[in-house]
C-alpha positions in Angstrom: -1.8 24.2 68.0 1.7 24.1 66.6 2.7 21.4 69.1 -0.2 19.3 67.9 1.0 19.8 64.3 4.6 18.9 65.1 3.8 15.4 66.5 4.4 12.3 64.4 0.7 11.6 64.7 -2.4 12.5 62.8 -4.5 15.2 64.4 -8.2 14.6 63.6 -10.3 17.8 63.7 -14.0 17.2 63.1 -16.1 20.0 61.7 -18.3 22.3 63.7 -20.6 25.2 62.7 -21.7 26.6 66.1 -20.9 26.5 69.8 -23.1 23.4 70.4 -21.5 21.3 67.7 -18.0 22.4 68.8 -18.9 21.4 72.4 -19.9 17.9 71.1 -16.6 17.5 69.3 -14.7 18.3 72.5 -17.0 16.0 74.5 -16.2 13.2 72.1 -12.5 13.4 73.0 -11.0 15.1 70.0 -8.0 17.4 70.5 -9.1 20.2 68.0 -12.2 21.4 66.3 -12.5 22.6 62.7 -14.7 25.6 62.1 -15.9 24.7 58.6 -16.7 27.6 56.3 -19.0 25.4 54.2 -20.8 24.2 57.3 -21.2 27.8 58.6 -22.6 28.8 55.2 -25.1 26.0 55.1 -26.2 26.7 58.7 -27.2 30.1 57.4 -29.2 28.5 54.6 -26.8 29.4 51.7 -24.3 27.2 49.7 -20.6 27.2 50.0 -19.8 29.5 47.1 -18.3 32.6 48.9 -21.6 34.2 50.0 -20.7 34.6 53.7 -18.7 37.7 54.8 -15.8 38.2 57.1 -18.0 39.7 59.8 -20.3 36.7 59.7 -17.4 34.3 60.1 -15.9 36.4 62.9 -19.3 36.4 64.7 -19.5 32.6 64.5 -15.9 32.1 65.5 -16.5 34.3 68.5 -19.3 31.9 69.5 -17.3 28.7 69.0 -13.9 29.6 70.6 -15.2 30.2 74.1 -17.5 27.2 73.9 -14.5 24.8 74.0 -11.1 24.4 75.7 -9.5 22.7 72.6 -8.0 24.8 69.8 -10.1 25.9 66.9 -8.8 25.7 63.3 -10.9 28.1 61.1 -11.5 28.2 57.4 -10.5 31.7 56.4 -11.3 31.1 52.7 -9.3 33.5 50.5 -8.9 36.1 53.3 -12.1 37.7 51.9 -10.3 39.7 49.2 -6.8 40.9 48.4 -3.7 41.0 50.7 -5.1 44.0 52.6 -8.4 42.3 53.2 -6.5 39.3 54.4 -4.5 41.3 56.9 -7.8 42.6 58.4 -9.2 39.1 58.5 -6.0 37.9 60.3 -6.4 40.6 62.9 -10.0 39.7 63.6 -9.5 36.0 63.7 -6.6 36.4 66.1 -8.7 38.8 68.2 -11.4 36.2 68.8 -9.0 33.5 69.8 -8.8 31.2 66.8 -5.7 29.0 67.0 -5.1 28.3 63.3 -6.5 29.3 59.9 -6.1 28.0 56.4 -5.9 30.4 53.4 -6.5 29.4 49.9 -5.4 30.5 46.4 -8.9 30.6 44.8 -10.2 33.9 43.4 -12.7 35.8 45.5 -15.5 34.8 45.9 -14.4 31.2 46.3 -16.3 27.9 45.9 -16.2 24.7 47.9 -13.0 22.9 47.0 -15.0 19.9 45.7 -17.3 21.8 43.4 -16.7 22.5 39.7 -16.0 25.9 38.3 -13.2 26.9 40.6 -10.5 29.5 39.6 -7.2 30.2 41.2 -5.0 33.3 41.4 -1.4 33.3 40.2 1.2 31.8 42.4 2.9 35.2 42.6 -0.2 36.8 44.0 -0.8 34.0 46.5 2.8 34.2 47.7 2.3 37.9 48.4 -0.9 37.2 50.3 0.8 34.6 52.4 3.7 37.0 53.0 1.2 39.5 54.3 -0.4 37.0 56.5 2.8 35.8 58.0 4.1 39.4 58.6 0.9 40.6 60.1 0.2 38.0 62.8 0.9 39.3 66.3 0.9 35.9 68.1 3.7 33.6 67.1 1.6 30.6 68.2 -1.1 31.5 65.7 -0.8 28.9 63.0 -1.2 29.7 59.3 -1.9 26.9 56.8 -1.4 27.5 53.1 -4.0 25.8 50.9 -4.0 25.4 47.2 -6.9 24.5 45.0 -4.8 24.3 41.8 -5.2 20.5 41.4 -8.6 20.9 39.6 -7.4 23.7 37.3 -3.7 23.1 36.6 -3.1 19.6 37.7 -1.4 17.8 40.5 2.2 18.9 39.7 1.2 22.6 39.8 -0.6 22.0 43.1 2.5 20.4 44.6 4.7 23.2 43.2 2.5 25.7 45.0 2.5 23.7 48.2 6.2 23.6 48.2 6.4 27.3 47.6 4.0 28.0 50.5 6.3 25.8 52.7 9.4 27.9 51.7 7.6 31.1 52.7 7.2 29.7 56.2 3.6 28.6 56.6 3.0 26.2 59.5 1.3 23.6 57.3 0.3 23.0 53.7 -3.1 21.8 52.5 -3.4 20.5 48.9 -7.2 20.4 48.4 -9.1 17.7 46.4 -6.6 15.1 45.2 -8.5 12.6 43.2 -6.9 9.2 44.0 -4.9 7.4 46.7 -1.9 7.6 44.4 -2.3 11.4 44.3 -2.6 11.6 48.1 0.5 9.5 48.4 2.4 11.7 45.9 1.6 14.8 47.8 2.8 13.3 51.0 6.1 12.2 49.4 6.6 15.5 47.6 6.0 18.1 50.3 8.0 17.1 53.4 9.1 20.5 54.6 6.1 21.2 56.8 3.1 19.3 58.3 0.4 18.4 55.8 -3.3 18.8 56.1 -6.0 16.7 54.2 -9.7 17.0 53.8 -11.8 13.9 54.3 -15.6 13.6 53.6 -17.8 11.3 51.7 -19.0 12.4 48.4 -16.1 14.7 47.4 -13.4 14.2 44.9 -10.9 12.8 47.4 -11.2 9.1 48.3 -11.7 8.3 52.0 -8.8 6.7 53.6 -8.5 5.4 57.2 -6.8 7.7 59.7 -4.1 5.1 60.2 -3.3 5.1 56.5 -3.1 8.9 56.3 -0.8 9.0 59.3 1.5 6.3 57.8 1.7 8.4 54.6 2.9 11.4 56.6 -0.2 13.6 57.0 -0.4 15.4 60.3 -3.8 17.1 60.2 -7.1 15.6 58.9 -10.3 17.7 58.8 -13.7 16.0 58.6 -15.7 19.1 57.9 -19.3 18.0 57.3 -20.0 14.8 59.3 -21.6 16.6 62.3 -23.8 18.8 60.1 -24.8 15.9 57.8 -25.7 13.8 60.8 -27.7 16.7 62.2 -29.5 17.3 58.9 -30.5 13.6 58.7 -31.7 13.5 62.3 -33.7 16.8 62.0 -35.4 15.6 58.8 -36.4 12.3 60.5 -37.7 14.1 63.6 -39.7 16.6 61.5 -41.1 13.9 59.3 -42.3 11.9 62.3 -43.8 15.1 63.9 -45.6 15.9 60.6 -46.9 12.3 60.2 -47.8 11.4 63.8 -48.0 14.7 65.6 -45.3 13.4 68.0 -41.7 12.3 67.9 -42.2 9.4 70.4 -41.3 6.8 67.7 -37.7 8.0 67.9 -37.6 9.1 71.5 -34.8 6.7 72.4 -32.6 8.4 69.8 -33.2 12.0 71.0 -31.0 13.6 73.6 -32.8 13.9 76.9 -33.8 17.1 78.5 -31.1 16.6 81.0 -28.4 15.7 78.4 -29.2 18.8 76.5 -28.9 21.1 79.5 -25.7 19.3 80.7 -24.1 19.9 77.4 -24.4 23.7 77.8 -23.4 23.8 81.5 -26.8 24.8 82.9 -25.7 23.7 86.4 -22.7 26.0 86.3 -24.9 29.0 85.4 -27.5 28.1 88.0 -24.7 28.1 90.6 -23.6 31.5 89.5 -27.2 32.7 89.6 -27.5 31.5 93.2 -24.2 33.2 94.1 -24.8 36.6 92.5 -28.5 37.1 91.9 -30.8 35.2 94.2 -29.2 36.5 97.4 -29.8 40.0 96.2 -33.4 39.2 95.4 -33.9 37.7 98.8 -32.4 40.7 100.5 -35.0 42.9 98.8 
């Protein structure tokens, strides 16, 4: 993960919310996958306002990590509490094999970075939380990304001040959430140069969408696209269900559905059938 961060190239990490969506990200040729906290929450039928727990996030991460060979960047929200809660979260996320996490300075419970009504803790408290995170990791290759949501509450200058402070503490990357113009994005890139920078790209949020080439030229090294896979899935499921309700069949969109064979290939059915043949069927035949 750190090798990918260190390149003079933008790492694009599309969002995933379960093993299947993560497998699709890998199959599409991306080098990393982003386990989006907001997408995980919505997949459970709740909004991204801090309702999911550490245990639920760990359970989902434990499904996603072994489904792919590419590294997983996980949304660790605020660490699910104070510095001690954060240490426990770090231990659990390392245990299940996540390659990187981002930690934010919102109060607990947090809100989606592009919703109104956010609050942030003091810089001093966030510095202590990041110090705890950095001191408690057991794998030096486990990447910690410091995120600030201060732009919406205290303005861009304070967000940049916090980002620079996170960099001085030794985080592996900095993520200033929700800049509101291309000029603000550019100022962040010019102001925080000590560590790689992450940015969040999705349509409908506070941050304007910029092409990957432009972000790379500005100096960003990681771009997460958290909701595209889930929004595409929502749209397709609604269409299929509407057709099924109207016609009693989905044949009208049959050419846009994955085939039976494509579905099973995606989850390596052939590999499991081979293992079944090797370890189970011979035993049954002997009986």
